[in-house]
PDB file of N, CA, C and O in Angstrom:
ATOM      1  N   MET A   1      45.006  -4.373 -10.600  1.00  0.00           N
ATOM      2  CA  MET A   1      44.444  -3.424 -11.529  1.00  0.00           C
ATOM      3  C   MET A   1      44.004  -4.130 -12.810  1.00  0.00           C
ATOM      4  O   MET A   1      42.956  -3.823 -13.377  1.00  0.00           O
ATOM      5  N   CYS A   2      44.822  -5.075 -13.248  1.00  0.00           N
ATOM      6  CA  CYS A   2      44.473  -5.798 -14.477  1.00  0.00           C
ATOM      7  C   CYS A   2      43.167  -6.577 -14.311  1.00  0.00           C
ATOM      8  O   CYS A   2      42.334  -6.603 -15.217  1.00  0.00           O
ATOM      9  N   ALA A   3      42.998  -7.205 -13.160  1.00  0.00           N
ATOM     10  CA  ALA A   3      41.767  -7.956 -12.905  1.00  0.00           C
ATOM     11  C   ALA A   3      40.560  -7.017 -12.822  1.00  0.00           C
ATOM     12  O   ALA A   3      39.468  -7.372 -13.266  1.00  0.00           O
ATOM     13  N   THR A   4      40.750  -5.831 -12.261  1.00  0.00           N
ATOM     14  CA  THR A   4      39.668  -4.862 -12.166  1.00  0.00           C
ATOM     15  C   THR A   4      39.207  -4.423 -13.551  1.00  0.00           C
ATOM     16  O   THR A   4      38.011  -4.268 -13.795  1.00  0.00           O
ATOM     17  N   VAL A   5      40.157  -4.224 -14.449  1.00  0.00           N
ATOM     18  CA  VAL A   5      39.801  -3.820 -15.817  1.00  0.00           C
ATOM     19  C   VAL A   5      39.037  -4.935 -16.513  1.00  0.00           C
ATOM     20  O   VAL A   5      38.056  -4.674 -17.209  1.00  0.00           O
ATOM     21  N   VAL A   6      39.473  -6.168 -16.333  1.00  0.00           N
ATOM     22  CA  VAL A   6      38.779  -7.298 -16.955  1.00  0.00           C
ATOM     23  C   VAL A   6      37.350  -7.394 -16.431  1.00  0.00           C
ATOM     24  O   VAL A   6      36.414  -7.583 -17.207  1.00  0.00           O
ATOM     25  N   VAL A   7      37.182  -7.266 -15.124  1.00  0.00           N
ATOM     26  CA  VAL A   7      35.837  -7.329 -14.535  1.00  0.00           C
ATOM     27  C   VAL A   7      34.975  -6.169 -15.047  1.00  0.00           C
ATOM     28  O   VAL A   7      33.794  -6.360 -15.341  1.00  0.00           O
ATOM     29  N   THR A   8      35.552  -4.981 -15.153  1.00  0.00           N
ATOM     30  CA  THR A   8      34.803  -3.822 -15.658  1.00  0.00           C
ATOM     31  C   THR A   8      34.323  -4.056 -17.079  1.00  0.00           C
ATOM     32  O   THR A   8      33.170  -3.770 -17.403  1.00  0.00           O
ATOM     33  N   VAL A   9      35.203  -4.575 -17.929  1.00  0.00           N
ATOM     34  CA  VAL A   9      34.828  -4.838 -19.321  1.00  0.00           C
ATOM     35  C   VAL A   9      33.729  -5.893 -19.393  1.00  0.00           C
ATOM     36  O   VAL A   9      32.781  -5.748 -20.165  1.00  0.00           O
ATOM     37  N   LEU A  10      33.848  -6.951 -18.595  1.00  0.00           N
ATOM     38  CA  LEU A  10      32.831  -8.009 -18.622  1.00  0.00           C
ATOM     39  C   LEU A  10      31.475  -7.515 -18.118  1.00  0.00           C
ATOM     40  O   LEU A  10      30.438  -7.831 -18.701  1.00  0.00           O
ATOM     41  N   VAL A  11      31.489  -6.742 -17.039  1.00  0.00           N
ATOM     42  CA  VAL A  11      30.231  -6.232 -16.486  1.00  0.00           C
ATOM     43  C   VAL A  11      29.580  -5.260 -17.465  1.00  0.00           C
ATOM     44  O   VAL A  11      28.370  -5.318 -17.686  1.00  0.00           O
ATOM     45  N   CYS A  12      30.367  -4.378 -18.044  1.00  0.00           N
ATOM     46  CA  CYS A  12      29.800  -3.412 -18.997  1.00  0.00           C
ATOM     47  C   CYS A  12      29.285  -4.100 -20.250  1.00  0.00           C
ATOM     48  O   CYS A  12      28.245  -3.721 -20.789  1.00  0.00           O
ATOM     49  N   GLY A  13      30.014  -5.116 -20.717  1.00  0.00           N
ATOM     50  CA  GLY A  13      29.534  -5.878 -21.867  1.00  0.00           C
ATOM     51  C   GLY A  13      28.238  -6.606 -21.570  1.00  0.00           C
ATOM     52  O   GLY A  13      27.332  -6.648 -22.402  1.00  0.00           O
ATOM     53  N   GLY A  14      28.154  -7.179 -20.380  1.00  0.00           N
ATOM     54  CA  GLY A  14      26.919  -7.865 -19.983  1.00  0.00           C
ATOM     55  C   GLY A  14      25.754  -6.901 -19.837  1.00  0.00           C
ATOM     56  O   GLY A  14      24.634  -7.210 -20.242  1.00  0.00           O
ATOM     57  N   LEU A  15      26.016  -5.732 -19.257  1.00  0.00           N
ATOM     58  CA  LEU A  15      24.957  -4.734 -19.108  1.00  0.00           C
ATOM     59  C   LEU A  15      24.475  -4.239 -20.458  1.00  0.00           C
ATOM     60  O   LEU A  15      23.272  -4.079 -20.664  1.00  0.00           O
ATOM     61  N   LEU A  16      25.389  -3.996 -21.377  1.00  0.00           N
ATOM     62  CA  LEU A  16      25.003  -3.524 -22.705  1.00  0.00           C
ATOM     63  C   LEU A  16      24.230  -4.595 -23.463  1.00  0.00           C
ATOM     64  O   LEU A  16      23.256  -4.293 -24.154  1.00  0.00           O
ATOM     65  N   THR A  17      24.660  -5.839 -23.335  1.00  0.00           N
ATOM     66  CA  THR A  17      23.944  -6.946 -23.974  1.00  0.00           C
ATOM     67  C   THR A  17      22.551  -7.107 -23.387  1.00  0.00           C
ATOM     68  O   THR A  17      21.582  -7.284 -24.125  1.00  0.00           O
ATOM     69  N   ALA A  18      22.445  -7.046 -22.065  1.00  0.00           N
ATOM     70  CA  ALA A  18      21.134  -7.183 -21.423  1.00  0.00           C
ATOM     71  C   ALA A  18      20.208  -6.035 -21.810  1.00  0.00           C
ATOM     72  O   ALA A  18      19.013  -6.241 -22.020  1.00  0.00           O
ATOM     73  N   ALA A  19      20.755  -4.836 -21.903  1.00  0.00           N
ATOM     74  CA  ALA A  19      19.926  -3.682 -22.274  1.00  0.00           C
ATOM     75  C   ALA A  19      19.462  -3.784 -23.719  1.00  0.00           C
ATOM     76  O   ALA A  19      18.382  -3.302 -24.059  1.00  0.00           O
ATOM     77  N   ALA A  20      20.268  -4.404 -24.570  1.00  0.00           N
ATOM     78  CA  ALA A  20      19.868  -4.548 -25.974  1.00  0.00           C
ATOM     79  C   ALA A  20      18.869  -5.688 -26.159  1.00  0.00           C
ATOM     80  O   ALA A  20      17.941  -5.580 -26.961  1.00  0.00           O
ATOM     81  N   LEU A  21      19.060  -6.790 -25.410  1.00  0.00           N
ATOM     82  CA  LEU A  21      18.171  -7.941 -25.572  1.00  0.00           C
ATOM     83  C   LEU A  21      16.831  -7.746 -24.876  1.00  0.00           C
ATOM     84  O   LEU A  21      15.782  -8.071 -25.433  1.00  0.00           O
ATOM     85  N   VAL A  22      16.867  -7.222 -23.672  1.00  0.00           N
ATOM     86  CA  VAL A  22      15.638  -6.931 -22.947  1.00  0.00           C
ATOM     87  C   VAL A  22      15.284  -5.486 -23.304  1.00  0.00           C
ATOM     88  O   VAL A  22      16.082  -4.579 -23.070  1.00  0.00           O
ATOM     89  N   PRO A  23      14.137  -5.275 -23.848  1.00  0.00           N
ATOM     90  CA  PRO A  23      13.840  -3.911 -24.321  1.00  0.00           C
ATOM     91  C   PRO A  23      13.929  -2.874 -23.190  1.00  0.00           C
ATOM     92  O   PRO A  23      13.049  -2.782 -22.335  1.00  0.00           O
ATOM     93  N   ALA A  24      15.015  -2.104 -23.219  1.00  0.00           N
ATOM     94  CA  ALA A  24      15.183  -1.015 -22.260  1.00  0.00           C
ATOM     95  C   ALA A  24      14.482   0.224 -22.807  1.00  0.00           C
ATOM     96  O   ALA A  24      14.316   0.355 -24.020  1.00  0.00           O
ATOM     97  N   PRO A  25      14.074   1.121 -21.935  1.00  0.00           N
ATOM     98  CA  PRO A  25      13.446   2.356 -22.430  1.00  0.00           C
ATOM     99  C   PRO A  25      14.400   3.097 -23.361  1.00  0.00           C
ATOM    100  O   PRO A  25      15.604   3.159 -23.113  1.00  0.00           O
ATOM    101  N   THR A  26      13.858   3.649 -24.415  1.00  0.00           N
ATOM    102  CA  THR A  26      14.695   4.311 -25.415  1.00  0.00           C
ATOM    103  C   THR A  26      15.408   5.535 -24.854  1.00  0.00           C
ATOM    104  O   THR A  26      16.454   5.928 -25.371  1.00  0.00           O
ATOM    105  N   VAL A  27      14.858   6.142 -23.804  1.00  0.00           N
ATOM    106  CA  VAL A  27      15.495   7.312 -23.200  1.00  0.00           C
ATOM    107  C   VAL A  27      16.770   6.899 -22.459  1.00  0.00           C
ATOM    108  O   VAL A  27      17.736   7.661 -22.416  1.00  0.00           O
ATOM    109  N   VAL A  28      16.778   5.712 -21.886  1.00  0.00           N
ATOM    110  CA  VAL A  28      17.898   5.242 -21.073  1.00  0.00           C
ATOM    111  C   VAL A  28      19.011   4.634 -21.930  1.00  0.00           C
ATOM    112  O   VAL A  28      20.169   4.626 -21.511  1.00  0.00           O
ATOM    113  N   MET A  29      18.687   4.136 -23.099  1.00  0.00           N
ATOM    114  CA  MET A  29      19.640   3.418 -23.938  1.00  0.00           C
ATOM    115  C   MET A  29      20.898   4.234 -24.275  1.00  0.00           C
ATOM    116  O   MET A  29      21.992   3.675 -24.203  1.00  0.00           O
ATOM    117  N   PRO A  30      20.808   5.512 -24.635  1.00  0.00           N
ATOM    118  CA  PRO A  30      22.053   6.262 -24.904  1.00  0.00           C
ATOM    119  C   PRO A  30      22.957   6.372 -23.679  1.00  0.00           C
ATOM    120  O   PRO A  30      24.179   6.311 -23.817  1.00  0.00           O
ATOM    121  N   PHE A  31      22.389   6.534 -22.485  1.00  0.00           N
ATOM    122  CA  PHE A  31      23.186   6.625 -21.264  1.00  0.00           C
ATOM    123  C   PHE A  31      23.891   5.298 -20.975  1.00  0.00           C
ATOM    124  O   PHE A  31      25.048   5.280 -20.557  1.00  0.00           O
ATOM    125  N   ILE A  32      23.190   4.199 -21.199  1.00  0.00           N
ATOM    126  CA  ILE A  32      23.787   2.887 -20.991  1.00  0.00           C
ATOM    127  C   ILE A  32      24.923   2.671 -21.981  1.00  0.00           C
ATOM    128  O   ILE A  32      25.994   2.188 -21.613  1.00  0.00           O
ATOM    129  N   ALA A  33      24.685   3.030 -23.240  1.00  0.00           N
ATOM    130  CA  ALA A  33      25.722   2.843 -24.258  1.00  0.00           C
ATOM    131  C   ALA A  33      26.957   3.686 -23.956  1.00  0.00           C
ATOM    132  O   ALA A  33      28.081   3.198 -24.075  1.00  0.00           O
ATOM    133  N   VAL A  34      26.762   4.932 -23.569  1.00  0.00           N
ATOM    134  CA  VAL A  34      27.899   5.804 -23.275  1.00  0.00           C
ATOM    135  C   VAL A  34      28.670   5.298 -22.059  1.00  0.00           C
ATOM    136  O   VAL A  34      29.901   5.284 -22.071  1.00  0.00           O
ATOM    137  N   SER A  35      27.968   4.888 -21.025  1.00  0.00           N
ATOM    138  CA  SER A  35      28.666   4.413 -19.825  1.00  0.00           C
ATOM    139  C   SER A  35      29.341   3.065 -20.070  1.00  0.00           C
ATOM    140  O   SER A  35      30.421   2.814 -19.535  1.00  0.00           O
ATOM    141  N   CYS A  36      28.724   2.198 -20.867  1.00  0.00           N
ATOM    142  CA  CYS A  36      29.316   0.882 -21.126  1.00  0.00           C
ATOM    143  C   CYS A  36      30.511   0.960 -22.071  1.00  0.00           C
ATOM    144  O   CYS A  36      31.313   0.028 -22.123  1.00  0.00           O
ATOM    145  N   VAL A  37      30.639   2.030 -22.801  1.00  0.00           N
ATOM    146  CA  VAL A  37      31.816   2.231 -23.640  1.00  0.00           C
ATOM    147  C   VAL A  37      32.834   3.096 -22.902  1.00  0.00           C
ATOM    148  O   VAL A  37      34.037   2.855 -23.001  1.00  0.00           O
ATOM    149  N   GLY A  38      32.368   4.089 -22.173  1.00  0.00           N
ATOM    150  CA  GLY A  38      33.262   5.031 -21.497  1.00  0.00           C
ATOM    151  C   GLY A  38      33.991   4.454 -20.301  1.00  0.00           C
ATOM    152  O   GLY A  38      35.175   4.730 -20.109  1.00  0.00           O
ATOM    153  N   LEU A  39      33.307   3.658 -19.492  1.00  0.00           N
ATOM    154  CA  LEU A  39      33.956   3.095 -18.301  1.00  0.00           C
ATOM    155  C   LEU A  39      35.129   2.169 -18.637  1.00  0.00           C
ATOM    156  O   LEU A  39      36.187   2.294 -18.020  1.00  0.00           O
ATOM    157  N   PRO A  40      34.980   1.249 -19.588  1.00  0.00           N
ATOM    158  CA  PRO A  40      36.157   0.442 -19.942  1.00  0.00           C
ATOM    159  C   PRO A  40      37.291   1.287 -20.542  1.00  0.00           C
ATOM    160  O   PRO A  40      38.465   0.967 -20.356  1.00  0.00           O
ATOM    161  N   MET A  41      36.947   2.356 -21.256  1.00  0.00           N
ATOM    162  CA  MET A  41      37.990   3.232 -21.808  1.00  0.00           C
ATOM    163  C   MET A  41      38.752   3.928 -20.686  1.00  0.00           C
ATOM    164  O   MET A  41      39.977   4.033 -20.746  1.00  0.00           O
ATOM    165  N   MET A  42      38.045   4.404 -19.663  1.00  0.00           N
ATOM    166  CA  MET A  42      38.717   5.038 -18.527  1.00  0.00           C
ATOM    167  C   MET A  42      39.560   4.019 -17.756  1.00  0.00           C
ATOM    168  O   MET A  42      40.656   4.335 -17.292  1.00  0.00           O
ATOM    169  N   ALA A  43      39.045   2.808 -17.626  1.00  0.00           N
ATOM    170  CA  ALA A  43      39.796   1.768 -16.923  1.00  0.00           C
ATOM    171  C   ALA A  43      41.059   1.394 -17.692  1.00  0.00           C
ATOM    172  O   ALA A  43      42.096   1.120 -17.086  1.00  0.00           O
ATOM    173  N   SER A  44      40.980   1.380 -19.019  1.00  0.00           N
ATOM    174  CA  SER A  44      42.162   1.025 -19.811  1.00  0.00           C
ATOM    175  C   SER A  44      43.223   2.109 -19.719  1.00  0.00           C
ATOM    176  O   SER A  44      44.407   1.821 -19.894  1.00  0.00           O
ATOM    177  N   TRP A  45      42.834   3.333 -19.451  1.00  0.00           N
ATOM    178  CA  TRP A  45      43.801   4.399 -19.258  1.00  0.00           C
ATOM    179  C   TRP A  45      44.693   4.095 -18.053  1.00  0.00           C
ATOM    180  O   TRP A  45      45.907   4.291 -18.109  1.00  0.00           O
ATOM    181  N   GLU A  46      44.094   3.622 -16.978  1.00  0.00           N
ATOM    182  CA  GLU A  46      44.853   3.239 -15.793  1.00  0.00           C
ATOM    183  C   GLU A  46      45.629   1.941 -16.035  1.00  0.00           C
ATOM    184  O   GLU A  46      46.697   1.737 -15.459  1.00  0.00           O
ATOM    185  N   LEU A  47      45.095   1.079 -16.877  1.00  0.00           N
ATOM    186  CA  LEU A  47      45.750  -0.191 -17.160  1.00  0.00           C
ATOM    187  C   LEU A  47      47.097   0.024 -17.829  1.00  0.00           C
ATOM    188  O   LEU A  47      48.047  -0.710 -17.558  1.00  0.00           O
ATOM    189  N   HIS A  48      47.191   1.010 -18.690  1.00  0.00           N
ATOM    190  CA  HIS A  48      48.453   1.284 -19.381  1.00  0.00           C
ATOM    191  C   HIS A  48      49.570   1.539 -18.377  1.00  0.00           C
ATOM    192  O   HIS A  48      50.670   1.006 -18.525  1.00  0.00           O
ATOM    193  N   ARG A  49      49.302   2.341 -17.370  1.00  0.00           N
ATOM    194  CA  ARG A  49      50.299   2.639 -16.344  1.00  0.00           C
ATOM    195  C   ARG A  49      50.700   1.368 -15.591  1.00  0.00           C
ATOM    196  O   ARG A  49      51.878   1.169 -15.296  1.00  0.00           O
ATOM    197  N   SER A  50      49.728   0.513 -15.281  1.00  0.00           N
ATOM    198  CA  SER A  50      50.023  -0.725 -14.554  1.00  0.00           C
ATOM    199  C   SER A  50      50.878  -1.675 -15.395  1.00  0.00           C
ATOM    200  O   SER A  50      51.789  -2.319 -14.875  1.00  0.00           O
ATOM    201  N   VAL A  51      50.587  -1.758 -16.677  1.00  0.00           N
ATOM    202  CA  VAL A  51      51.360  -2.638 -17.560  1.00  0.00           C
ATOM    203  C   VAL A  51      52.794  -2.130 -17.682  1.00  0.00           C
ATOM    204  O   VAL A  51      53.734  -2.924 -17.695  1.00  0.00           O
ATOM    205  N   VAL A  52      52.966  -0.814 -17.771  1.00  0.00           N
ATOM    206  CA  VAL A  52      54.312  -0.243 -17.837  1.00  0.00           C
ATOM    207  C   VAL A  52      55.087  -0.574 -16.567  1.00  0.00           C
ATOM    208  O   VAL A  52      56.260  -0.941 -16.639  1.00  0.00           O
ATOM    209  N   ILE A  53      54.458  -0.453 -15.424  1.00  0.00           N
ATOM    210  CA  ILE A  53      55.129  -0.768 -14.156  1.00  0.00           C
ATOM    211  C   ILE A  53      55.482  -2.248 -14.088  1.00  0.00           C
ATOM    212  O   ILE A  53      56.574  -2.602 -13.642  1.00  0.00           O
ATOM    213  N   LEU A  54      54.576  -3.118 -14.524  1.00  0.00           N
ATOM    214  CA  LEU A  54      54.867  -4.553 -14.519  1.00  0.00           C
ATOM    215  C   LEU A  54      56.036  -4.883 -15.435  1.00  0.00           C
ATOM    216  O   LEU A  54      56.863  -5.733 -15.104  1.00  0.00           O
ATOM    217  N   ARG A  55      56.112  -4.222 -16.576  1.00  0.00           N
ATOM    218  CA  ARG A  55      57.221  -4.479 -17.493  1.00  0.00           C
ATOM    219  C   ARG A  55      58.535  -3.972 -16.925  1.00  0.00           C
ATOM    220  O   ARG A  55      59.572  -4.611 -17.104  1.00  0.00           O
ATOM    221  N   MET A  56      58.509  -2.831 -16.243  1.00  0.00           N
ATOM    222  CA  MET A  56      59.742  -2.272 -15.680  1.00  0.00           C
ATOM    223  C   MET A  56      60.265  -3.135 -14.536  1.00  0.00           C
ATOM    224  O   MET A  56      61.474  -3.328 -14.414  1.00  0.00           O
ATOM    225  N   THR A  57      59.382  -3.651 -13.705  1.00  0.00           N
ATOM    226  CA  THR A  57      59.806  -4.413 -12.536  1.00  0.00           C
ATOM    227  C   THR A  57      59.986  -5.898 -12.826  1.00  0.00           C
ATOM    228  O   THR A  57      60.483  -6.629 -11.970  1.00  0.00           O
ATOM    229  N   GLY A  58      59.606  -6.348 -13.980  1.00  0.00           N
ATOM    230  CA  GLY A  58      59.739  -7.767 -14.305  1.00  0.00           C
ATOM    231  C   GLY A  58      58.456  -8.531 -14.061  1.00  0.00           C
ATOM    232  O   GLY A  58      58.302  -9.648 -14.555  1.00  0.00           O
ATOM    233  N   GLY A  59      57.532  -7.956 -13.313  1.00  0.00           N
ATOM    234  CA  GLY A  59      56.221  -8.567 -13.105  1.00  0.00           C
ATOM    235  C   GLY A  59      56.271  -9.942 -12.486  1.00  0.00           C
ATOM    236  O   GLY A  59      57.071 -10.200 -11.587  1.00  0.00           O
ATOM    237  N   VAL A  60      55.424 -10.817 -12.964  1.00  0.00           N
ATOM    238  CA  VAL A  60      55.270 -12.154 -12.396  1.00  0.00           C
ATOM    239  C   VAL A  60      56.473 -13.027 -12.727  1.00  0.00           C
ATOM    240  O   VAL A  60      56.881 -13.847 -11.905  1.00  0.00           O
ATOM    241  N   ARG A  61      57.050 -12.864 -13.919  1.00  0.00           N
ATOM    242  CA  ARG A  61      58.179 -13.706 -14.297  1.00  0.00           C
ATOM    243  C   ARG A  61      59.350 -13.532 -13.344  1.00  0.00           C
ATOM    244  O   ARG A  61      60.008 -14.508 -12.983  1.00  0.00           O
ATOM    245  N   ARG A  62      59.614 -12.299 -12.935  1.00  0.00           N
ATOM    246  CA  ARG A  62      60.732 -12.047 -12.031  1.00  0.00           C
ATOM    247  C   ARG A  62      60.503 -12.733 -10.691  1.00  0.00           C
ATOM    248  O   ARG A  62      61.421 -13.323 -10.122  1.00  0.00           O
ATOM    249  N   ARG A  63      59.272 -12.651 -10.190  1.00  0.00           N
ATOM    250  CA  ARG A  63      58.970 -13.298  -8.911  1.00  0.00           C
ATOM    251  C   ARG A  63      59.128 -14.804  -9.014  1.00  0.00           C
ATOM    252  O   ARG A  63      59.606 -15.441  -8.075  1.00  0.00           O
ATOM    253  N   ARG A  64      58.731 -15.383 -10.145  1.00  0.00           N
ATOM    254  CA  ARG A  64      58.903 -16.827 -10.327  1.00  0.00           C
ATOM    255  C   ARG A  64      60.380 -17.179 -10.354  1.00  0.00           C
ATOM    256  O   ARG A  64      60.794 -18.189  -9.784  1.00  0.00           O
ATOM    257  N   GLY A  65      61.181 -16.340 -11.021  1.00  0.00           N
ATOM    258  CA  GLY A  65      62.619 -16.582 -11.064  1.00  0.00           C
ATOM    259  C   GLY A  65      63.231 -16.499  -9.685  1.00  0.00           C
ATOM    260  O   GLY A  65      64.088 -17.310  -9.333  1.00  0.00           O
ATOM    261  N   GLU A  66      62.796 -15.518  -8.893  1.00  0.00           N
ATOM    262  CA  GLU A  66      63.307 -15.391  -7.533  1.00  0.00           C
ATOM    263  C   GLU A  66      62.882 -16.574  -6.678  1.00  0.00           C
ATOM    264  O   GLU A  66      63.651 -17.042  -5.838  1.00  0.00           O
ATOM    265  N   ALA A  67      61.675 -17.058  -6.882  1.00  0.00           N
ATOM    266  CA  ALA A  67      61.203 -18.216  -6.124  1.00  0.00           C
ATOM    267  C   ALA A  67      62.021 -19.450  -6.484  1.00  0.00           C
ATOM    268  O   ALA A  67      62.356 -20.255  -5.615  1.00  0.00           O
ATOM    269  N   ARG A  68      62.345 -19.597  -7.785  1.00  0.00           N
ATOM    270  CA  ARG A  68      63.171 -20.726  -8.200  1.00  0.00           C
ATOM    271  C   ARG A  68      64.568 -20.630  -7.605  1.00  0.00           C
ATOM    272  O   ARG A  68      65.125 -21.632  -7.156  1.00  0.00           O
ATOM    273  N   LEU A  69      65.130 -19.436  -7.600  1.00  0.00           N
ATOM    274  CA  LEU A  69      66.454 -19.236  -7.025  1.00  0.00           C
ATOM    275  C   LEU A  69      66.455 -19.567  -5.533  1.00  0.00           C
ATOM    276  O   LEU A  69      67.373 -20.220  -5.034  1.00  0.00           O
ATOM    277  N   LEU A  70      65.424 -19.113  -4.829  1.00  0.00           N
ATOM    278  CA  LEU A  70      65.313 -19.405  -3.400  1.00  0.00           C
ATOM    279  C   LEU A  70      65.179 -20.905  -3.168  1.00  0.00           C
ATOM    280  O   LEU A  70      65.770 -21.448  -2.235  1.00  0.00           O
ATOM    281  N   GLN A  71      64.413 -21.563  -4.003  1.00  0.00           N
ATOM    282  CA  GLN A  71      64.249 -23.018  -3.878  1.00  0.00           C
ATOM    283  C   GLN A  71      65.578 -23.735  -4.124  1.00  0.00           C
ATOM    284  O   GLN A  71      65.906 -24.685  -3.413  1.00  0.00           O
ATOM    285  N   ASP A  72      66.338 -23.296  -5.114  1.00  0.00           N
ATOM    286  CA  ASP A  72      67.641 -23.892  -5.382  1.00  0.00           C
ATOM    287  C   ASP A  72      68.599 -23.681  -4.214  1.00  0.00           C
ATOM    288  O   ASP A  72      69.346 -24.590  -3.853  1.00  0.00           O
ATOM    289  N   MET A  73      68.584 -22.495  -3.623  1.00  0.00           N
ATOM    290  CA  MET A  73      69.455 -22.208  -2.486  1.00  0.00           C
ATOM    291  C   MET A  73      69.093 -23.083  -1.290  1.00  0.00           C
ATOM    292  O   MET A  73      69.980 -23.594  -0.605  1.00  0.00           O
ATOM    293  N   ARG A  74      67.802 -23.257  -1.035  1.00  0.00           N
ATOM    294  CA  ARG A  74      67.375 -24.108   0.080  1.00  0.00           C
ATOM    295  C   ARG A  74      67.763 -25.559  -0.163  1.00  0.00           C
ATOM    296  O   ARG A  74      68.154 -26.264   0.768  1.00  0.00           O
ATOM    297  N   ARG A  75      67.657 -26.007  -1.409  1.00  0.00           N
ATOM    298  CA  ARG A  75      68.048 -27.372  -1.745  1.00  0.00           C
ATOM    299  C   ARG A  75      69.544 -27.563  -1.512  1.00  0.00           C
ATOM    300  O   ARG A  75      69.971 -28.603  -1.008  1.00  0.00           O
ATOM    301  N   TYR A  76      70.335 -26.562  -1.877  1.00  0.00           N
ATOM    302  CA  TYR A  76      71.782 -26.628  -1.649  1.00  0.00           C
ATOM    303  C   TYR A  76      72.091 -26.676  -0.151  1.00  0.00           C
ATOM    304  O   TYR A  76      72.951 -27.442   0.282  1.00  0.00           O
ATOM    305  N   LEU A  77      71.390 -25.855   0.638  1.00  0.00           N
ATOM    306  CA  LEU A  77      71.612 -25.856   2.087  1.00  0.00           C
ATOM    307  C   LEU A  77      71.222 -27.178   2.721  1.00  0.00           C
ATOM    308  O   LEU A  77      71.858 -27.616   3.680  1.00  0.00           O
ATOM    309  N   ASP A  78      70.183 -27.822   2.199  1.00  0.00           N
ATOM    310  CA  ASP A  78      69.764 -29.118   2.727  1.00  0.00           C
ATOM    311  C   ASP A  78      70.815 -30.197   2.465  1.00  0.00           C
ATOM    312  O   ASP A  78      70.888 -31.174   3.211  1.00  0.00           O
ATOM    313  N   GLN A  79      71.621 -30.041   1.431  1.00  0.00           N
ATOM    314  CA  GLN A  79      72.646 -31.025   1.098  1.00  0.00           C
ATOM    315  C   GLN A  79      73.882 -30.905   1.988  1.00  0.00           C
ATOM    316  O   GLN A  79      74.661 -31.854   2.085  1.00  0.00           O
ATOM    317  N   LEU A  80      74.074 -29.769   2.629  1.00  0.00           N
ATOM    318  CA  LEU A  80      75.247 -29.573   3.482  1.00  0.00           C
ATOM    319  C   LEU A  80      75.150 -30.446   4.731  1.00  0.00           C
ATOM    320  O   LEU A  80      74.063 -30.631   5.279  1.00  0.00           O
ATOM    321  N   PRO A  81      76.302 -30.988   5.187  1.00  0.00           N
ATOM    322  CA  PRO A  81      76.259 -31.842   6.380  1.00  0.00           C
ATOM    323  C   PRO A  81      76.038 -31.004   7.640  1.00  0.00           C
ATOM    324  O   PRO A  81      76.451 -29.848   7.726  1.00  0.00           O
ATOM    325  N   GLU A  82      75.380 -31.621   8.601  1.00  0.00           N
ATOM    326  CA  GLU A  82      75.169 -30.962   9.902  1.00  0.00           C
ATOM    327  C   GLU A  82      76.443 -31.075  10.718  1.00  0.00           C
ATOM    328  O   GLU A  82      77.078 -32.129  10.735  1.00  0.00           O
ATOM    329  N   THR A  83      76.822 -30.000  11.395  1.00  0.00           N
ATOM    330  CA  THR A  83      78.013 -30.010  12.246  1.00  0.00           C
ATOM    331  C   THR A  83      77.648 -29.540  13.636  1.00  0.00           C
ATOM    332  O   THR A  83      76.653 -28.840  13.825  1.00  0.00           O
ATOM    333  N   GLU A  84      78.444 -29.920  14.593  1.00  0.00           N
ATOM    334  CA  GLU A  84      78.224 -29.513  15.975  1.00  0.00           C
ATOM    335  C   GLU A  84      78.713 -28.077  16.149  1.00  0.00           C
ATOM    336  O   GLU A  84      79.642 -27.637  15.471  1.00  0.00           O
ATOM    337  N   HIS A  85      78.085 -27.370  17.053  1.00  0.00           N
ATOM    338  CA  HIS A  85      78.511 -26.008  17.365  1.00  0.00           C
ATOM    339  C   HIS A  85      79.874 -26.071  18.034  1.00  0.00           C
ATOM    340  O   HIS A  85      80.092 -26.932  18.886  1.00  0.00           O
ATOM    341  N   PRO A  86      80.805 -25.181  17.675  1.00  0.00           N
ATOM    342  CA  PRO A  86      82.157 -25.273  18.235  1.00  0.00           C
ATOM    343  C   PRO A  86      82.210 -25.071  19.752  1.00  0.00           C
ATOM    344  O   PRO A  86      83.134 -25.571  20.393  1.00  0.00           O
ATOM    345  N   LEU A  87      81.269 -24.371  20.335  1.00  0.00           N
ATOM    346  CA  LEU A  87      81.270 -24.147  21.774  1.00  0.00           C
ATOM    347  C   LEU A  87      80.366 -25.131  22.508  1.00  0.00           C
ATOM    348  O   LEU A  87      80.217 -25.045  23.727  1.00  0.00           O
ATOM    349  N   GLY A  88      79.764 -26.061  21.781  1.00  0.00           N
ATOM    350  CA  GLY A  88      78.934 -27.078  22.408  1.00  0.00           C
ATOM    351  C   GLY A  88      77.541 -26.627  22.756  1.00  0.00           C
ATOM    352  O   GLY A  88      76.886 -27.319  23.536  1.00  0.00           O
ATOM    353  N   HIS A  89      77.040 -25.545  22.252  1.00  0.00           N
ATOM    354  CA  HIS A  89      75.696 -25.027  22.568  1.00  0.00           C
ATOM    355  C   HIS A  89      74.671 -25.648  21.693  1.00  0.00           C
ATOM    356  O   HIS A  89      73.486 -25.335  21.813  1.00  0.00           O
TER     357      HIS A  89
END
């Protein structure tokens, strides 16, 4: 969701810049301005919910911590000596 909002803002900014630099018809300019301001505002409304969820769940930092913990556990298991199965299997 965060990447979608960033892409929306960049595309709308580029469209508004292109419409201002390349003479767009004056009738179309208000519609372009309203949509280029309104769409990022609507996208940011959804972004707030996504940021709240990321903060509640720990987001990327938590996953990195879990990955580090898993890596440490695997390293510990690799240090343990190999033993034969008690039944010989």
